[in-house]
N, C-alpha and C positions, 0 to 999 in steps of 0.2 A: 206045195204053194203053186196058186194060181196067178195070171197076168193081170186078174182085176184085183186080187188083194195081196198085198205085201206081206201079211199075217199066215202062216201055216194053219191049215184046218186044225181044230180042238173041237172035243166033244166032251161036254160036262153036264151033270145035274144042273137044272133051275132051282132046284131046292136042294141047300145043303145043311149039313148040322155044323155049328160053331165049334172046332175042338177043343174050346175051354170050357164055354158056358153050356153047351149042349143043346141051346138053341137052334131052331130052323131059322135059315136065313135065305133071301133069294139071291141068286147068283145068275145075272142078267145084265145086260148093259147094253143100250141102244146102241152104240158105236160097233162092238163087235159080235153081239148074240145075234144071228140069222134066223134061226129056227128051233122047233122043238122037234125032235126026232121021233116022238111017239105020236104026234098027231099029224092030222093031212095037215097040208101047206095054208088054206085057209083057216082053218079052226088054230091051229098055231099062231099064224099072225094075228087073230083077234086075240087070243090071251098075251101075246107079247106085248101088242099095244095097251092092253088092260094093264100089265106090270108095270110098263114103262111110265105110264101115267100116275101108278100108284106110287112109285119110289121117287116120284117127282116132288111129294108131300113133303114140305120142309120140315116136320117133326122126324122124317127119318132119314134126315141128312145131319151130317156132322163135317164142316168145313173148317179147314185151317189157313 
């Protein structure tokens, strides 16, 4: 844990497989996802910005 973040550091894949359906899904969140480890900072930031915009599409959301 760092002074800048109250959350512990965690590493997980950006693309995961749903345990029931077997479908691929995005596992990113603009609040907590800070980088893609396999990419350089500049390229990773560009991909994350693209993904954040993509997941904002209303058809991809379920709200209660």
